[in-house]
C-alpha positions in Angstrom: 0.0 -0.4 0.3 1.6 3.3 -0.9 1.6 5.5 1.7 -1.0 9.1 1.5 0.8 12.5 0.6 0.0 14.9 2.4 -2.6 17.3 1.8 -1.9 20.8 -0.2 -2.3 24.1 1.3 -5.5 26.0 -0.4 -4.4 28.7 -1.9 -4.6 31.7 1.2 -7.3 34.3 -0.1 -6.0 36.3 2.3 -5.6 40.4 1.3 -2.6 41.2 0.3 -0.5 44.9 2.0 1.8 46.4 0.1 4.4 48.1 2.1 6.5 51.4 1.3 9.2 54.3 2.4 6.9 57.1 1.6 9.2 60.6 1.3 6.4 62.4 2.6 5.4 59.8 5.9 9.2 60.4 6.9 9.0 64.3 7.0 5.5 64.1 9.3 7.7 62.1 11.4 10.2 63.7 11.8 7.3 67.0 12.3 6.2 65.9 14.5 9.4 64.6 16.6 10.6 68.1 15.7 7.8 70.2 17.6 7.6 67.0 20.5 3.7 65.8 19.5 1.8 63.0 17.5 -0.2 63.8 15.0 0.5 64.9 11.4 -2.5 65.7 9.1 -0.6 64.0 6.1 -0.7 60.6 8.6 -3.4 58.3 7.9 -2.2 56.5 11.7 1.3 58.5 13.7 2.1 56.7 17.1 5.1 57.1 18.9 6.2 54.0 19.2 5.2 51.1 17.8 2.0 51.4 16.0 -0.9 48.9 17.5 -0.9 46.4 14.5 -4.6 46.0 14.7 -4.7 49.1 13.2 -3.7 48.7 10.2 -5.5 47.3 7.3 -4.8 44.4 5.9 -5.4 45.1 2.3 -4.3 48.1 -0.1 -0.7 50.2 0.3 0.4 51.2 3.0 3.1 54.5 2.5 5.1 54.2 6.5 8.2 57.2 7.4 9.9 57.3 10.7 11.9 59.6 12.3 13.6 58.7 15.5 10.5 57.2 18.0 8.2 58.4 15.8 6.2 57.3 12.8 3.5 57.9 10.3 2.0 55.5 8.3 -0.3 56.2 5.1 -3.0 54.9 3.3 
């Protein structure tokens, strides 16, 4: 009797997120660091320290910029 092959994984239908370095997000992170405050009109999500991954969408394109410990994400 031949061994049974392992089951093959189903193709993933999970949405794909494309991350890219954004000059606008980097500039916004630098402005926040200079001001010592979180929040910039260019950012969809801004953070001091690591952003909460639960708040980030799991599809589309996300531009990311950091400066020191300030983060700016744009989607």
